[in-house]
N, C-alpha and C positions, 0 to 999 in steps of 0.2 A: 666502611661507608665514609665518603669524604664529608667534611664539614660544610654546611650550606651557609653562606654569608648573606645576611639580609641585604637585599638590593642587588644581589648578584644575578647572573643570568640563570643559574640553577633555581634560585628562589623564585624568579619570575616564571619559569617554566613549571615549577610546581604549583604556583598560584593559578596559572592558565589551566593546568590539568584539573585542579580542584573546581575551578569555575566551570569547565566543561562537564564534569561530573554532576554538579549541582544543577546545571542548565538541563541536562538530560532527565534528571529526576523530576524537575519542575515540569518539563515538557510531557512526561509520562503521566504525572498527576493531573495535568490539564486535560490530556486526552481521555483519561478515565472519567474525570468529572464531566467533560463535554458529552461523552457517550451516555452517561447516566442522565444528564440534563435533557438530552434529545429523546431519550427512552429507547435507545438502541441496545439491546441486550444479547448476550451469547447464550441463546436457549435452543439452538438447532432448528428453529422455525423461521419461515418467511416473516418479514416484518409487517404487521397488520396495518400500521399507519401509512407506510410508504410503499406497499407491495406493488401497486400498479405503476407508480412513478419509476421504481427501480426497474421493473420489467420493461417498461417503454424505453428507458434510457439504454438498457444493455442491448435490446434488440437494434436500436439505432447504432450503437457502438460496433456490434459484430458486423452489421451491414456495412458501415462506413469503412472498417478495417478489413473487410472480407475474410473474417475468421469464423470457425465453426463454434466457437464458445466465447462467452463474456460474462463478467460477474461484477457484483458490488460486494466488496469485502472490507470489513471493519476490523480494527486491531486494538486489543486492549493490552494490558502489561504482560500477559502470558500467552494469549491466543489470537489467531486470525480466524474470523468466521464470516461465512457468506450469508448475506441476506436475500440475495437473488442471484440465480445462475441460469444461463441459457446454454444449452449443450453441457458437456462436462458432467454428464450423469454418472460417470464412473469415478468422479473425484469426490473426496469427502467435503461435507459442509463446513468443516472446521478442521484446524490442525494447531500444532504448537507454533507460536509466533515465528521462531527462528527457521521453521521448515517452509514458511510461506514466502512465495515469491514477492507478495505485496510488501513484505517487511523491507525490501530494498527501496520501495517508494518512500517509506518513512525516513530512511537513512539519507536518501538523496533529495527528497522534498521537490522533485520535479519528475517529468516524464521519464520512465524507465523502459527501455527496449532491450530485450534479451532474444537475440536472433537464434541462438542455439544454447539451450540450458546446459548441455554437456561441457561446454567450453567457457561458459560465463561464470567467473569466480563469485559473483554475487549470489547465485543460486545453485551452483553445481553440487552442492552437498545436500541439497533437499532430496528427500525421498521421492519426490514427484518428478524427478528429473527425466525418467524415462517415458512418463505419461505426458507431460507438458513440455514440449520442445521449444516453442516460441511464446513469448509473453511480452505484452506491452501494458503498463499500468500508469495511470496518472493519479495524483493525490486528490483526495476529497478533503478540501479545506473549508472550515467554517469562516464566516465573515470576520470573526475576531482572530483569525490566523491560526487556528488549531487544526492540524491534520489528523484526521480520525480514521482514515481508511484510504482505499483505492478503488478506482473503476478500471477494470482490466479486460483485455481480450487475450484469448489463448488459441494455439493451434497445436496439433499433435505431431507436426513435422516442423523441422527448422525452416526459417524463412530469412530471406535477405530483404531489408527494407530499402526500396528504392525511392519511395515517395514519403519522406519523413513528415511533410505537411499533413498528410492523411492522418497520421498518428498524433500529430500536435493537436488536432481536433478533438482527440480524446480528452485532452486537458480541458477544453472548453466544456465538454459535457460533464466532467467531473466537477468543474467549478459550478455548473448549473445545480448539480446535486448538493454541493456545499452551501450554495445560496438557499435552496429549498429547506435543507436541514437547519439552516440558521434562523428560520422564522419562528 
């Protein structure tokens, strides 16, 4: 292994790498803390405090994006879990975080559109790739900037997005959820 000289490019890159690891750990801790503070728990049950709100929002999201399914999914350090789902009756209410399409939203912190899950590297290794072929998800972010999950719409066939603006509105709905959960 080559010697790392303080102040060298290699030293700088190691510092940046260490910083990125620490930032990710802080982000994970903030997300877990925020979910606990809000009272969103991974218990396999609809959320009793926000059930009607979540259901109303996913109905609007599915209609807006003309998809057969929509959901509100939260992500903790290990799992993704749905607190509301329209359609998607054959999908699990929760899964390992790395198997969830919504995990891509956390990595990108912006609207994620997967037109065909078989060919999109962000999700192609998910065990749900044959069931959910189209996905669009927007981050649910609290007022203090912590992304805690995603509002998503799904389809069982691949789709080509011709009107991205329609799907950008999904981000507006996700922000409404973030604002409501921040109260």
